[in-house]
C-alpha positions as CSV (number, residue, x, y, z in Angstrom):
1,M,-5.3,24.4,-11.1
2,A,-8.9,25.8,-9.0
3,V,-7.3,27.0,-5.6
4,N,-10.5,26.7,-3.5
5,K,-10.0,30.4,-1.3
6,S,-8.1,29.6,2.8
7,S,-10.2,29.8,5.3
8,I,-7.5,32.2,6.8
9,S,-5.7,34.5,4.6
10,K,-9.0,34.4,2.3
11,S,-6.7,34.7,-0.8
12,A,-8.1,32.2,-3.6
13,S,-4.3,32.4,-5.3
14,L,-1.2,30.6,-4.2
15,E,0.6,33.9,-5.3
16,K,-1.5,35.6,-2.5
17,M,-1.9,33.4,0.3
18,G,2.2,32.8,-0.3
19,E,2.0,35.9,-0.1
20,F,0.2,36.3,2.5
21,W,1.8,33.8,4.7
22,G,5.6,35.4,4.8
23,T,4.0,38.2,6.6
24,H,1.7,36.5,8.9
25,D,3.1,33.3,11.8
26,F,0.3,30.2,12.2
27,T,1.1,30.6,16.0
28,E,-1.2,34.2,14.9
29,F,-4.6,32.2,14.2
30,D,-3.5,29.2,16.6
31,N,-6.1,28.5,19.5
32,S,-5.1,27.4,22.3
33,S,-8.4,26.5,24.2
34,A,-9.5,23.5,21.2
35,P,-7.6,20.2,21.2
36,D,-5.9,19.0,19.6
37,A,-6.3,16.6,16.9
38,E,-7.2,13.3,18.1
39,F,-5.8,9.6,16.5
40,T,-7.5,7.0,17.1
41,V,-4.8,3.8,17.7
42,T,-5.4,1.1,16.3
43,C,-2.9,-2.3,14.7
44,A,-2.7,-4.8,12.2
45,I,-2.1,-8.4,13.4
46,P,-2.0,-11.5,10.6
47,I,-5.0,-13.5,10.9
48,E,-4.3,-16.7,8.6
49,L,-6.3,-16.4,4.9
50,D,-8.8,-19.5,5.4
51,L,-9.1,-18.6,9.3
52,L,-9.9,-14.8,8.1
53,S,-12.4,-16.0,5.5
54,V,-14.5,-18.3,7.7
55,I,-15.0,-15.5,10.4
56,E,-15.8,-13.1,7.7
57,R,-18.7,-14.7,6.1
58,Y,-19.8,-15.7,9.8
59,A,-19.7,-11.7,10.9
60,Q,-21.6,-11.6,6.9
61,Q,-24.1,-14.1,8.5
62,H,-24.4,-12.1,12.5
63,G,-24.9,-8.9,10.0
64,V,-21.1,-7.4,11.1
65,S,-17.9,-6.1,10.3
66,A,-14.9,-8.9,11.0
67,E,-13.4,-6.5,12.9
68,T,-16.2,-6.1,15.1
69,L,-16.5,-9.9,15.4
70,V,-12.9,-10.4,16.3
71,N,-13.1,-7.6,18.7
72,L,-16.8,-9.0,20.6
73,W,-15.1,-12.7,20.3
74,L,-11.5,-11.3,22.2
75,Q,-12.9,-9.5,23.9
76,Q,-15.6,-12.2,25.2
77,K,-11.8,-14.9,25.6
78,V,-10.1,-12.7,28.5
79,A,-13.5,-12.2,30.7
80,E,-13.6,-15.4,30.7
81,Q,-9.7,-16.2,31.0
82,K,-10.2,-13.3,34.2
83,T,-13.2,-14.9,35.5
84,A,-10.7,-18.7,35.0
């Protein structure tokens, strides 16, 4: 099994990496000024299959993804409701 060289231990074998981490702690290499991992939160909302097919066709005709189209439509509807 080929193993890439570790960026921290500089070892290319699992055995050497294990020896390294047996005598080191990951906090020795933590950069507290570096930002933590960023995540994008998404939500899945079920859509009727027939409706999704129509949305996908309409999105394809307009050169956007179905997700983009649905988000644009929802933004428009929310804006309309705010002004009503």
